[in-house]
VODODREN-610031 format. One line per field, with one value per residue (C-alpha): residue number from 1; residue in one letter; chain; x, y, z. Coordinates in nm, 4 decimals. Each point is the difference from the previous one (the first is absolute). Layout:
BEGIN
pos <- c(NUM  ...)
code <- c(A  ...)
unit <- c(A  ...)
X <- c(X  ...)
Y <- c(Y  ...)
Z <- c(Z  ...)
***
This chain:
BEGIN
pos <- c(1  2  3  4  5  6  7  8  9  10  11  12  13  14  15  16  17  18  19  20  21  22  23  24  25  26  27  28  29  30  31  32  33  34  35  36  37  38  39  40  41  42  43  44  45  46  47  48  49  50  51  52  53  54  55  56  57  58  59  60  61  62  63  64  65  66  67  68  69  70  71  72  73  74  75  76  77  78  79  80  81  82  83  84  85  86)
code <- c(M  P  V  T  V  V  P  G  T  A  E  A  L  P  L  I  D  A  S  C  D  A  A  V  L  C  L  V  M  C  S  L  P  D  R  T  P  A  L  A  E  V  A  R  V  P  C  P  G  G  V  L  A  F  L  E  H  T  R  A  R  T  P  A  R  P  G  A  T  P  L  A  P  P  S  P  P  P  S  S  P  S  S  C  V  P)
unit <- c(A  A  A  A  A  A  A  A  A  A  A  A  A  A  A  A  A  A  A  A  A  A  A  A  A  A  A  A  A  A  A  A  A  A  A  A  A  A  A  A  A  A  A  A  A  A  A  A  A  A  A  A  A  A  A  A  A  A  A  A  A  A  A  A  A  A  A  A  A  A  A  A  A  A  A  A  A  A  A  A  A  A  A  A  A  A)
X <- c(0.0986  -0.0887  0.1776  -0.0578  0.0410  0.2128  -0.0333  0.3331  0.2405  0.2558  0.2796  -0.0868  -0.1565  -0.2829  0.2106  0.2517  0.2873  -0.0263  -0.4485  -0.0554  -0.0692  0.0660  -0.0418  -0.0494  0.0245  -0.1739  0.0080  0.1087  0.3790  -0.0355  -0.2282  0.2353  0.3497  0.1515  -0.0039  0.2873  -0.2355  -0.2448  0.2211  0.1639  -0.3008  -0.1686  0.3108  -0.0398  -0.3493  0.0037  0.1337  0.2637  -0.0853  -0.3609  -0.0409  0.0420  -0.1929  0.1211  -0.2394  0.0698  -0.0421  0.3503  0.2779  0.3471  0.2332  0.2712  -0.1831  0.2477  -0.1546  -0.2247  -0.3038  -0.0108  -0.0042  0.1785  -0.2993  0.1187  -0.1064  -0.3281  0.0674  -0.1460  -0.2805  0.1179  0.0482  -0.1580  -0.2409  0.1392  0.0114  0.1342  -0.3153  -0.1743)
Y <- c(7.6708  0.1619  -0.0671  0.1574  -0.3414  0.2380  -0.1135  0.0335  -0.3044  -0.1756  0.1711  0.4004  0.0625  0.2918  0.1283  0.2713  -0.1297  -0.0955  0.1265  -0.3052  -0.2204  -0.2825  -0.2278  -0.3415  -0.2272  -0.3424  -0.2628  0.2029  -0.0807  -0.3757  0.2603  0.2500  -0.0320  0.1668  0.0381  0.2779  0.3054  -0.1306  -0.0473  0.3871  0.1239  -0.1754  0.1041  0.3589  0.0631  -0.0375  0.2957  -0.0375  -0.2317  -0.1295  -0.3592  -0.2200  -0.3388  -0.2394  -0.3265  -0.2338  -0.4190  -0.0086  -0.2065  0.1503  -0.1224  -0.1439  -0.0897  0.0422  -0.3962  -0.2520  0.0523  0.3311  0.4162  0.1812  0.1583  0.4170  0.1562  0.2003  0.3646  0.1234  0.2890  0.3411  0.1634  0.2529  0.1532  0.1087  0.3454  -0.0608  0.0160  0.3947)
Z <- c(2.3635  -0.3089  -0.3000  -0.3294  -0.3227  -0.2568  -0.3631  -0.1556  -0.1374  0.1887  -0.2015  0.0044  0.2741  -0.0125  0.3867  0.0425  0.2139  0.4123  -0.0725  0.1763  0.3281  -0.0794  -0.3687  -0.0867  -0.2184  -0.0288  -0.1720  -0.3431  -0.0408  -0.2135  -0.3022  -0.0343  -0.2240  0.1452  0.3479  0.0828  -0.1408  0.2618  0.2183  0.0078  -0.0163  0.3081  0.1670  -0.1119  0.1406  0.3852  0.2190  0.2195  0.2615  -0.2063  -0.0329  -0.3591  0.0023  -0.1869  -0.0448  -0.3057  -0.0419  -0.2497  0.1207  -0.0444  -0.2626  0.2636  0.3063  0.2725  0.0866  -0.2228  -0.0198  0.2849  -0.1209  0.2584  0.1153  0.1558  0.4118  -0.1310  0.0720  0.3286  -0.0412  0.0469  0.3359  -0.0602  -0.3126  -0.2679  -0.1545  -0.2884  -0.1821  0.1151)
***
């Protein structure tokens, strides 16, 4: 699978809306003073049916139970190649 890394900042991605097959957040949230703009940006760029991969090492401020932070199930892969990027 070809991957294109695009330089930019999490708060202002240099991409058009719905222009990517996938977006990845990996070990970045702990370094952002305000996570809200970054989350909005990364949610903005995948095309419909695209994948958002999220991997973090930080814990929730209020975990579901002591010593545990719930994990979201992985997103299933797209059923067919995306056509959102011409």
